[in-house]
C-alpha angles and dihedrals in degrees: 000000000000120000121237113264107249092207095062111090104212120203121233106286119205097164145008130226111188142179117231111207107074093007108059097011143001109222105309095340118095119226093232101205091049092054090049093052092051089051088052092049089048092052090049092052094244103153119231139173130195122225119193132185088201105109094185095082133061119217088257090054089055094045088056093045093052092042087059091061093043104265112119115198137157126250089246088065090067128073115188130194090233094059092041092050093050093046093046093048091050092049096043096043108028093165094057117107109169129059132179110212129201106186148069126316088263091063092047089050092051091050091047092046093062092052107268127136110232110221146136092222114101095323120197089214142014117219118194131190135148110319116177090187094052115151137190087249094057090049091048091053090048094049092047092050092049091048087053091055105273115152111249118221126178122194093213142343099228110144094186132037121196115238133184089264104030133298140320132196113278132216089272091068095063094036089055090052093052091045091051093048095047096035088225120122115222129237101249115212105178130061131343081043111077098227095105092042093055090049090051093049092052089053094048097045092212130134112267092226090058097040114096120216113210125193147142099227125067094196094057116011098036095041091050091051091047094049090050091051097249129139108251138214124194115207116200098216095097139038110004111252118248124208110251116159090195091069127081109248123233118261091230137020122203136169093213136023086234086076091065111101121209115190109246091226089064097051112101092012098088125091115254121204117194130167 
């Protein structure tokens, strides 16, 4: 495991908000040193919450996936773009009843759980996430609905997802295609928007200035943390960073989570909310 860089001056850290894909695992393969670090933080009572743009998993799915690599967490320690999208749509448009969903069963479940009918017949809104069975017909229905006035919601803009063997197209690839065809930009719920970060902060109960946002993508994770007012750390175990001067840079860059230093005096002093 890598040693912490003594030249980095880490701020006081009372809590952690972290991405999953590319940080804790790549596809089905765990990033071993990252799992070990989270276990150490957990043993030290440093509170953390995972935020994932991946809408294909429920919090319970992620709990099981992490348990398989030895990290035991509660569902309340996971915030997904699927749940956030459904809750935001219900809050923002309380009179809507019908929604067309392109995405995994977990996204459909999240939409149904907040009281919407999932249908392709005159939907009030179109919600898109990662759909590995996406078809031209699904995209045609989405475009037609949006052109007829349906609200367009995207779970996340990720163009690439890290896998054990490389990368695959993310939800953002299909969302971008529908947006181009309909000439309507979607309401994006996941990172780089700060919605999930705010939800995670509320669950942790920690001060935003002392809560570190960790991610592997500058364009999503780091921007979301910055927009929410958190210090940010980019870990180089996921999607390779691309130079983009229009983006806010991370405060710290590490090759392993083991390089992150948490002051011993803070360990055990933070509030931990599990459920």
